[in-house]
Every structure is written in C-alpha cells, then in structure tokens.
C-alpha positions as CSV (number, residue, x, y, z in Angstrom):
1,M,97.3,-13.1,22.0
2,A,95.4,-9.8,21.3
3,K,91.8,-9.9,20.3
4,N,90.5,-8.5,16.8
5,W,87.3,-7.7,16.4
6,A,85.1,-5.5,13.6
7,I,82.2,-4.3,12.2
8,T,82.0,-3.4,8.6
9,I,78.4,-2.1,6.7
10,G,77.7,-1.5,3.5
11,V,74.7,0.3,2.3
12,N,73.6,0.0,-1.6
13,Q,69.3,0.3,-1.3
14,Y,67.9,2.9,0.6
15,D,64.5,3.8,1.1
16,Y,65.0,7.5,1.2
17,L,68.1,8.4,-0.5
18,Q,69.5,7.7,-4.1
19,P,71.0,4.2,-4.3
20,L,74.8,3.7,-4.3
21,K,76.4,1.0,-6.0
22,Y,79.5,0.1,-4.9
23,A,79.0,0.3,-0.9
24,K,78.0,-3.0,-0.1
25,R,81.2,-4.4,-2.6
26,D,83.6,-1.8,-0.7
27,A,82.3,-3.0,2.9
28,Q,82.6,-6.9,1.9
29,L,86.2,-6.2,0.8
30,I,86.9,-4.7,3.7
31,H,85.8,-7.8,5.7
32,D,87.2,-10.3,3.7
33,F,90.5,-8.4,4.3
34,L,90.1,-8.2,7.8
35,V,89.1,-12.0,8.1
36,N,92.0,-13.5,5.8
37,E,95.0,-10.6,5.4
38,A,94.8,-9.1,9.4
39,S,93.6,-12.3,11.1
40,F,90.7,-10.8,12.7
41,E,89.1,-13.7,14.8
42,R,85.2,-11.9,14.2
43,V,84.0,-9.1,12.0
44,Y,80.2,-8.7,11.7
45,F,79.1,-7.6,8.4
46,F,76.2,-6.0,7.6
47,S,74.8,-5.4,4.3
48,D,71.6,-5.4,1.9
49,D,71.4,-9.3,1.6
50,S,74.0,-10.3,4.3
51,P,73.3,-13.4,6.1
52,D,71.7,-13.7,9.6
53,I,73.8,-13.8,12.7
54,G,72.2,-16.0,15.3
55,G,69.1,-15.8,14.1
56,K,69.1,-11.8,14.0
57,S,68.8,-10.0,10.8
58,T,71.9,-7.8,9.4
59,R,70.1,-5.7,6.7
60,P,71.7,-2.1,8.0
61,N,68.5,-0.4,8.8
62,R,68.4,1.4,12.0
63,A,66.9,-0.6,14.2
64,N,69.6,-3.4,13.5
65,L,72.2,-0.8,13.5
66,R,71.6,0.7,16.9
67,Q,70.5,-3.1,18.6
68,V,74.3,-4.5,17.9
69,L,75.5,-1.7,19.2
70,R,73.6,-1.4,22.4
71,E,74.0,-5.3,23.3
72,L,77.7,-5.9,21.5
73,F,79.2,-2.7,23.9
74,E,76.7,-2.8,26.8
75,T,80.0,-4.1,28.9
76,P,83.5,-4.3,28.3
77,F,85.0,-7.5,26.3
78,M,88.3,-6.2,25.6
79,G,91.6,-5.0,26.7
80,V,94.8,-3.4,26.8
81,G,96.5,-4.4,23.4
82,D,93.1,-5.3,21.2
83,N,91.8,-3.8,18.4
84,F,88.5,-2.9,17.1
85,W,87.2,-1.5,13.8
86,F,84.4,-0.1,12.4
87,F,83.7,0.4,8.8
88,F,80.8,2.0,6.9
89,S,79.8,2.3,3.7
90,G,77.3,4.6,2.5
91,H,75.6,8.0,2.9
92,G,76.0,10.5,5.6
93,M,74.3,13.7,6.9
94,R,75.5,16.8,8.9
95,Y,72.4,17.8,10.9
96,A,72.1,20.6,13.5
97,D,75.7,20.7,13.9
98,R,76.0,17.0,14.6
99,D,77.1,14.2,12.3
100,Y,74.6,11.3,11.4
101,L,75.4,7.9,9.8
102,M,72.3,7.1,7.2
103,P,71.2,3.6,7.7
104,S,69.0,2.6,4.6
105,D,65.7,3.5,5.9
106,G,67.3,7.1,6.9
107,N,65.0,10.0,6.1
108,P,66.8,13.1,5.0
109,D,63.2,14.9,6.1
110,D,63.7,13.2,9.4
111,I,67.3,12.9,10.2
112,E,67.2,13.0,14.1
113,E,64.7,10.3,14.6
114,T,65.9,8.0,11.2
115,A,69.4,8.3,11.2
116,I,72.3,7.2,13.7
117,P,74.5,9.7,15.4
118,I,78.4,9.2,15.0
119,N,78.9,10.3,18.4
120,F,76.6,7.5,19.6
121,V,78.4,5.2,17.5
122,T,82.2,6.4,18.9
123,E,79.9,6.2,22.7
124,R,79.4,2.7,22.3
125,L,82.7,1.8,20.8
126,G,84.7,3.2,23.4
127,R,83.1,1.2,25.8
128,C,84.3,-2.5,24.3
129,G,87.7,-2.0,26.2
130,A,90.0,-1.7,23.9
131,D,92.8,0.6,23.5
132,N,92.8,0.8,19.9
133,V,89.6,1.5,17.9
134,V,89.6,2.6,14.3
135,L,85.9,4.4,13.1
136,I,86.6,4.6,9.0
137,L,83.7,6.4,7.5
138,D,83.3,6.3,3.4
139,A,79.8,8.2,4.0
140,C,80.0,11.7,1.6
141,R,79.2,9.9,-0.9
142,N,78.5,11.8,-4.4
143,Q,75.3,13.5,-4.5
144,G,73.9,12.0,-1.4
145,T,74.5,14.9,0.7
146,R,72.9,17.8,1.3
147,G,75.6,21.0,2.1
148,E,78.5,20.2,4.3
149,G,79.4,17.0,4.6
150,L,80.3,14.9,8.3
151,G,83.5,14.9,9.1
152,R,84.1,18.2,11.6
153,Q,81.9,16.9,14.6
154,T,82.9,13.6,14.4
155,A,86.3,14.5,14.3
156,E,85.7,16.4,17.7
157,V,84.4,13.6,19.5
158,A,86.7,11.0,18.5
159,C,89.8,13.1,19.8
160,Q,88.1,13.2,23.4
161,K,87.2,9.5,23.0
162,G,90.8,8.6,22.1
163,V,89.3,6.8,18.6
164,I,91.4,6.7,15.4
165,S,89.2,8.1,12.8
166,I,89.6,7.6,9.0
167,F,87.7,10.1,6.9
168,A,87.5,9.1,2.8
169,C,87.1,12.9,2.1
170,S,87.1,16.2,3.8
171,P,83.8,17.9,5.1
172,N,83.1,19.9,1.8
173,E,84.4,17.3,-0.6
174,Y,82.5,13.8,-2.5
175,S,83.8,10.4,-2.1
176,Y,83.4,9.0,-5.5
177,E,82.8,5.2,-6.3
178,I,84.3,4.2,-9.7
179,E,82.6,2.6,-12.3
180,A,86.0,1.4,-13.9
181,L,86.7,-0.1,-10.5
182,Q,83.5,-1.2,-9.4
183,Q,84.4,0.2,-5.8
184,G,84.9,3.5,-4.3
185,A,88.2,5.4,-4.5
186,F,88.7,5.7,-1.1
187,T,88.6,2.0,-0.2
188,K,90.2,0.9,-3.5
189,A,93.5,3.1,-1.7
190,F,92.7,1.8,1.4
191,L,93.4,-1.8,1.0
192,E,96.2,-0.9,-1.2
193,G,97.7,0.9,1.5
194,L,97.1,-1.9,4.3
195,G,97.9,-4.7,1.4
196,I,101.0,-5.6,-0.1
197,Q,101.2,-2.7,-2.6
198,G,101.4,0.0,0.7
199,K,102.5,-2.0,3.4
200,C,101.4,0.6,5.7
201,A,101.9,-1.1,9.3
202,T,101.1,2.4,10.8
203,V,98.4,4.9,11.0
204,E,100.8,7.6,10.2
205,R,102.3,5.6,7.2
206,L,98.7,4.6,5.7
207,N,97.7,8.4,6.3
208,Q,100.8,9.8,3.9
209,Y,99.6,6.8,1.5
210,L,96.2,7.8,1.5
211,N,97.0,11.4,0.7
212,F,99.0,10.9,-2.3
213,R,96.9,7.9,-3.4
214,V,93.1,9.0,-3.3
215,P,93.8,12.0,-5.2
216,E,95.6,10.2,-7.5
217,I,93.1,7.4,-8.6
218,A,90.3,10.6,-8.2
219,R,92.4,12.7,-10.7
220,H,93.0,9.5,-13.0
221,Y,89.1,8.7,-13.3
222,N,88.7,12.4,-14.1
223,K,86.4,13.2,-10.7
224,A,86.9,16.4,-8.8
225,K,89.2,17.1,-5.6
226,Q,88.9,13.8,-2.8
227,T,91.2,14.4,0.0
228,P,91.1,12.0,2.7
229,Y,92.7,12.5,6.7
230,I,93.2,10.7,9.7
231,I,92.5,12.0,12.7
232,A,94.5,10.4,15.8
233,E,94.7,11.8,19.4
234,P,97.1,11.3,21.3
235,I,100.1,11.2,18.9
236,T,101.2,7.9,20.4
237,K,97.8,6.7,18.7
238,S,99.3,7.6,15.1
239,H,102.6,5.3,16.1
240,F,99.8,2.4,16.3
241,I,100.5,-0.9,14.4
242,L,97.3,-1.7,12.1
243,V,99.1,-4.7,10.5
244,P,102.0,-6.2,12.1
245,K,103.3,-8.4,8.9
246,Y,104.4,-5.5,7.6
247,A,105.5,-3.5,10.9
248,T,109.3,-2.5,10.1
249,L,112.1,-2.2,12.9
250,T,111.5,1.7,12.5
251,D,107.9,0.9,13.5
252,I,108.8,-0.8,16.7
253,A,111.5,1.9,17.5
254,T,108.8,4.8,17.4
255,I,106.5,2.8,19.9
256,K,109.2,2.1,21.7
257,N,110.7,5.5,22.3
258,D,106.9,6.6,23.0
259,A,106.8,3.8,25.9
260,F,110.3,5.0,27.5
261,E,108.8,8.4,27.3
262,A,106.0,7.7,29.0
263,E,107.7,5.6,31.6
264,L,109.8,8.9,31.9
265,K,106.6,11.3,32.8
266,Q,105.3,8.7,35.0
267,D,102.5,7.6,33.4
268,L,102.4,4.0,33.5
269,D,99.2,3.2,32.0
270,L,100.0,4.7,28.8
271,A,103.5,2.8,28.9
272,E,101.8,-0.4,29.8
273,Q,99.8,-0.3,26.8
274,L,102.3,0.7,24.3
275,W,105.0,-2.3,25.7
276,I,101.6,-4.8,25.2
277,R,101.3,-3.4,21.7
278,I,105.4,-3.8,20.9
279,L,104.7,-7.7,22.7
280,A,102.1,-8.1,19.9
281,A,103.9,-6.5,17.1
282,S,107.0,-7.9,17.0
283,S,108.6,-11.1,18.3
284,G,112.3,-9.4,17.8
285,T,111.4,-7.4,20.8
286,Y,109.9,-10.1,22.9
287,F,111.9,-10.2,25.9
288,Q,112.5,-6.3,26.5
289,A,109.0,-5.8,26.6
290,I,108.2,-8.4,29.1
291,Q,110.8,-6.7,31.0
292,A,109.2,-3.7,30.6
293,I,105.9,-4.9,32.0
294,Q,107.0,-6.7,35.4
295,R,109.3,-3.3,35.2
296,I,106.3,-1.0,35.4
297,A,104.4,-3.7,37.4
298,I,107.3,-3.5,40.0
299,N,107.6,0.6,39.9
300,R,103.9,2.1,39.8
301,S,105.1,3.1,43.6
302,A,108.5,3.2,43.4
303,L,108.9,5.8,40.7
304,D,107.9,8.6,42.9
305,N,111.8,8.8,43.2
306,L,111.8,10.2,39.9
307,T,110.7,13.6,41.0
308,P,113.6,15.7,40.5
309,K,115.0,17.2,43.8
310,P,117.4,20.1,44.2
311,L,120.8,19.1,44.1
312,Y,123.8,21.8,43.4
313,P,123.6,24.4,46.3
314,Q,124.5,28.2,45.0
315,D,128.3,28.0,44.3
316,K,130.1,30.9,44.4
317,N,132.8,28.7,42.7
318,I,130.7,27.8,39.4
319,S,130.1,30.1,36.4
320,I,128.3,29.5,33.5
321,L,130.2,30.0,30.0
322,E,128.6,29.6,26.4
323,P,131.1,28.5,24.2
324,K,129.7,27.1,20.4
325,D,130.3,23.7,18.8
326,D,131.6,23.0,15.3
327,N,128.3,23.2,14.3
328,N,127.8,26.6,16.0
329,L,125.7,25.0,18.3
330,P,125.7,26.6,22.0
331,L,127.1,24.4,24.4
332,P,127.2,25.5,28.1
333,L,130.3,24.6,30.0
334,L,130.7,24.7,33.8
335,E,134.0,26.2,34.7
336,V,135.0,25.5,38.2
337,V,138.2,27.0,40.1
338,G,139.2,25.4,43.5
339,D,139.7,22.4,44.8
340,T,137.0,19.7,46.2
341,S,137.3,19.1,49.9
342,Q,136.9,16.1,51.3
343,N,134.0,16.7,53.1
344,E,132.0,17.3,50.6
345,L,132.1,13.8,49.1
346,S,128.8,12.8,50.4
347,S,127.2,9.5,50.5
348,E,123.7,8.7,51.3
349,K,125.0,5.1,50.8
350,S,128.4,5.8,53.0
351,L,130.5,4.9,49.9
352,D,134.1,6.4,49.8
353,Y,134.8,8.2,46.8
354,T,138.5,8.3,47.8
355,Q,139.4,5.8,44.9
356,L,137.4,8.3,42.3
357,E,138.8,11.0,43.7
358,N,142.8,9.9,42.9
359,L,142.0,8.6,39.1
360,L,140.3,12.0,38.3
361,K,143.0,13.9,39.7
362,A,145.9,12.1,38.2
363,E,143.7,12.6,34.7
364,N,143.1,8.6,34.3
365,W,139.7,8.9,32.5
366,K,139.5,5.6,31.3
367,E,139.9,4.1,35.2
368,A,137.7,6.6,36.5
369,D,135.2,5.5,33.9
370,K,135.4,2.4,34.7
371,E,135.0,3.4,38.8
372,T,132.3,5.6,38.0
373,K,130.4,2.4,36.6
374,Q,131.3,-0.1,39.7
375,I,129.8,3.0,41.9
376,L,126.4,3.3,40.3
377,L,126.3,-0.4,40.1
378,K,126.5,-0.5,43.7
379,L,123.9,2.2,44.4
380,S,121.7,0.9,42.7
381,N,122.1,-3.3,43.8
382,R,123.1,-3.9,40.3
383,E,126.9,-5.6,40.6
384,T,125.5,-9.2,39.7
385,Q,123.7,-8.1,36.6
386,G,126.5,-5.6,35.3
387,Y,124.4,-3.1,33.8
388,L,121.8,-0.3,34.9
389,N,118.1,-0.2,33.5
390,F,115.4,2.3,33.6
391,E,114.0,1.5,37.5
392,S,117.7,1.3,38.9
393,A,118.9,4.2,37.6
394,S,116.0,6.2,38.7
395,K,116.6,5.2,42.7
396,I,120.1,6.3,42.6
397,S,120.2,9.1,45.2
398,N,120.4,12.4,44.1
399,Q,123.4,13.1,46.8
400,D,125.7,10.5,45.5
401,L,125.3,11.8,42.0
402,Y,125.7,15.3,43.3
403,T,129.1,13.9,44.5
404,I,130.4,12.1,41.2
405,D,129.1,14.5,39.4
406,K,131.1,17.3,41.3
407,L,134.1,15.3,40.9
408,W,134.1,15.0,37.1
409,V,133.5,18.7,36.6
410,D,136.0,19.7,39.0
411,Y,139.2,17.8,37.7
412,S,138.0,18.4,34.0
413,R,137.7,21.9,34.7
414,G,134.2,21.2,33.7
415,H,134.7,19.6,30.3
416,F,133.0,16.1,31.8
417,G,130.5,15.1,33.6
418,F,126.5,14.6,34.0
419,S,125.9,17.8,34.6
420,V,127.7,19.2,31.6
421,Q,125.9,16.2,29.7
422,K,122.5,17.6,30.6
423,Q,123.4,21.1,29.7
424,I,124.4,20.1,26.0
425,W,121.0,17.8,25.8
426,Q,119.3,21.4,26.6
427,S,121.1,23.3,24.5
428,I,120.0,21.3,21.7
429,G,116.3,21.1,22.5
430,G,116.4,18.5,24.7
431,K,113.7,18.5,27.4
432,I,114.7,17.1,31.1
433,G,113.5,13.6,31.5
434,E,112.2,13.2,28.4
435,Y,113.8,10.9,25.5
436,N,113.7,11.9,21.7
437,E,115.5,10.0,19.5
438,E,116.4,12.7,17.1
439,I,117.5,14.9,19.9
440,W,119.5,11.6,21.5
441,F,120.8,11.2,18.0
442,K,122.0,14.7,17.9
443,F,123.5,14.4,21.5
444,G,125.4,11.4,20.7
445,E,127.1,13.3,17.7
446,I,128.0,16.5,19.7
447,V,129.7,14.4,22.5
448,G,131.5,12.0,20.1
449,W,129.4,8.8,20.6
450,R,128.1,8.8,17.1
451,S,129.3,9.4,13.5
452,K,127.1,11.2,11.6
453,R,127.5,8.5,8.8
454,K,124.0,6.6,8.5
455,N,124.7,2.7,7.2
456,Q,122.4,-0.3,7.2
457,I,120.1,-0.9,10.0
458,L,121.1,-4.1,12.1
459,F,118.2,-3.6,14.4
460,V,115.9,-1.0,16.2
461,G,118.1,2.3,16.8
462,W,121.8,1.0,16.0
463,T,123.4,0.9,13.0
464,T,126.6,-0.1,11.7
465,K,129.4,2.6,12.2
466,E,127.2,4.8,13.8
467,W,127.6,4.7,17.2
468,S,131.2,4.3,19.0
469,C,131.9,1.3,20.7
470,Y,134.0,1.6,24.0
471,S,137.1,0.6,22.5
472,Q,136.6,4.2,20.5
473,I,136.0,6.2,23.3
474,K,139.0,9.0,23.6
475,F,139.9,9.2,27.5
476,S,141.4,12.3,27.2
477,L,140.6,16.0,27.4
478,D,141.0,16.2,23.4
479,A,137.7,14.6,23.6
480,P,134.3,16.8,22.8
481,K,132.6,18.6,25.8
482,G,130.5,15.8,27.6
483,H,132.3,13.1,26.0
484,L,132.4,11.5,29.7
485,P,131.0,9.5,31.8
486,R,130.5,6.8,29.0
487,L,130.7,3.6,31.2
488,W,129.3,1.3,28.5
489,D,128.0,0.4,25.3
490,E,124.5,-0.3,26.3
491,W,123.1,3.4,26.5
492,R,122.1,3.1,23.3
493,D,119.1,4.4,23.3
494,G,120.3,7.0,26.1
495,I,117.0,6.5,28.8
496,E,119.4,5.6,31.7
497,L,121.5,8.6,30.8
498,I,118.4,10.7,30.2
499,V,116.9,9.8,34.0
500,I,120.6,10.2,35.7
501,T,120.6,13.6,34.2
502,S,117.1,14.4,35.1
503,K,118.3,14.2,38.7
504,I,121.3,16.8,38.1
505,K,120.7,20.3,39.3
C-alpha cells in the first residue's frame, strides 16, 4: 500500500511582518482534509500554537522548520507510488532573484539569514524517495510582500526536481484572505476542488478547477485579480491521481496510456512507476497492472529487441501513391506489380507460409486473417494463451513480419497489410512506436474498425457501438484501406499493433 505523508504550515503571527488572520486556519483545514478525506497516515502540523511532536516544538520559526526538513529528509523513507505533500500558508518574498518562505521570525530586512529558500525546501522534499511530491504555496499574502512575489525561481527548481508545484497566485499578484469566509480564497477553492464539490482527482483537473474558481471567489468579494497556477513536469505528472476515490475511468485510462507509451519508448522506470500508480488508484485494473509490472521486470533486458531494424530492401516493384480518404486525409498506398516468388517467403523460425499465400491468392481474406493470427502466435510462443501482448509482439522476428506483410500487400494489390496500416498511422500524425489514444481512435475510424458514434463508456478505452467486433469486419477489397489484418478483438488499445508496425520498414 502506498505511503501518504505531509507537512502543513500556517503562520499568523510574525515578529517582523504584518500578521495574517487565516493562514493558520487554512493549514489546519488542509491538515484535516489530508487526514480525514485523503487517508494520509502522517501529517506534521506547524502553526502558532500547534502541539509539540515527540517533545519538539512545532512553532513555525526558522529553526524548527529547518530542523524538520533536515532530519526527516536526511535519508529516503518512501518509494515509487508514495506521496508527500508540503503546504505553506503565510508570507513569501523574493530577494536577489531567489524565492523565500517567511517563517514566524523571518525578517524582511535580513532575508538571507532569517528566511528559508524554497530551493532548499524542494531539495529536501526530493530526498524522501516518493515519486509524487506536491508543493503547495499560498505565500503571497496581501500587504505582506515587496515588489514581485515568489514563483518564478520556484517553478524552475520544481521542474528540475520533478516536484508538482501549486501556486495560489501569479508572481505579480496577491493571494487574498476573505473575511466573510474566514480563510484564503485559494484554500477555499483548493479544498472544494479536491472535495465533493469539484471531485478533481488529477492534477490536470484540479488546475482547471482552480483557474476558474479562485478568480470567481476574488471577484465575488471585490478583490483584485488572483490567478493560481500549477507546474507539473514531465507532462505525465499532470495525470497523477491526487484523490483516488474520485478517479474516473478516463483518469485511469490516461495514466495507462502514459504507461504504455513509456514502455514503447523503453523508459521502463517511468512505466513501472505509472503502473504502480494505476495499481494504487483502481481495483478495476488491478490484474492488468500486476501483469504490466511483471512484464517490465522480465523485459528490462529483452526489450532491446524493440530497436527497429531495416526490413524492406529497395524494391523496384513498389511505388508510393497518395490517395485521400473521405475526410480528405492523405492515405499513402502501396501499389505492387508482379508476384511474390517462393524464395521470398523466408522465416527465421522456419515456418511454412504456403498456406497463407494460397489463402491470400484466392482472396479468402477471413481465413487468411485467421492464419496470420496463428502464425504470429507461433512466432511469439503464445499458442496456449491465444493472444499477443506487448512483450510477445516485440519479440516477433523482423524477417517473418516482412514475409507476412509482403504477402498481404502483394495479393491485396496494396490494399491490406501492416505496412499500409503503418502509413495510415503516420499520415494522421502518429509517431512510429508511440501510442496516442486520440490518434488511435482516428486510425480506427479510417480503417473501418470504429464508428464515430460515441456512447456510454463501459470501461477504459471501450464504448458501446464504438469499436466493431470481429463479426463486423469486412473480408473483401470493398473494405477501407488498412482494414486487414485485424486478427482479433483484443487490439482495443492498439499497443500490440503499434509494436508490430514499428518493426515494419
């Protein structure tokens, strides 16, 4: 089970700065939400009168805050799939192009010696070992800052450290306390977004909610513009799930796509990290996530086979045409002249392709599709399982794929084949070896595997009457270009096909 820890800090009383009214309450509300709603196991709370922890003071002065940051984060204590949040509500200042948090004894006339650099905070947070570190700063309080507020340097450092950073306002704005609400505008919207009102399970959805809600609250109470923003790098961080109980099938599907893409790019560490997050967030994909994690462990070395190798020689009998589909999209087509000679039916596994050739020659497309499936299962040693998966597809020999594809292209006169499907994928913006759900859906429409009608989502990546079942496949040359091989229904997310076509040149 994932670990969920946090530090929340709220400073009302300052020795050298104007006091704040609701910073302490904001931090307390965040603390309570994390404990009661988000099920965090441990949340350290620092405020003007918070109780001691283990006999140590939790007053938010510089010495106490630096001590907890030094001691708690000296060695890693979390891992992949774990979460650590850091929330600060109080004054913040920018000095000599650096951003600082102002503890209760922070002196604006001696910032370097009395304040806490935010890059020190992010550096210490990064040591915890969690792959999801969230830094939330409500630290540009009205009338408390001089000149430009913090944000610019913090954002740069956070990007470098991979820390998700959430700012209550833009650098040249104030973060307002609202008397009628008895809390800050940002914290009000933040807790709404994560709670039952917003149900923002992911970083991306929370960002959208805050961008709408915080300015709305500020306007309602006659305050100047306040624009929160979130920095999440790399982009996969924006898909991380913050509140699992509000995660939708679409949220899970997005992370799943990121995980598949990471595998295709051979970024196995990232792929494993994402699958662990899927495992923690959704019981509905439990088995698939377990399989993926096992697959990654087995294939850390074997995935070297994914490196594309040249397949097609210079063939004078093949020319490239560029017709367009009904949507005026370019569809490169292979037009082949001449027959496939028997000596070209080579196989690294010594398979006999005579049966496939005879079926294709007779234009018995359905049986040829079934024969192709059986050949691929033999090549990948998956006859018992009856289906391909990511790693088995990646291991199929390039030589055999060349033979299969060439037979399909030759006897369909360039209408069917993996290489035709690959060219369609590229023509609509798909990158070789990289899965993209939006492009995959468009690809499905072009080759006739998917209707444009959208209906109720049944489960991740699949909706009623959206994708054609195998019985609806057209086994004739009247079918759209690239319609075959289809092989089976399991290619709903396209990963195996993308792997196979990445090996076709």
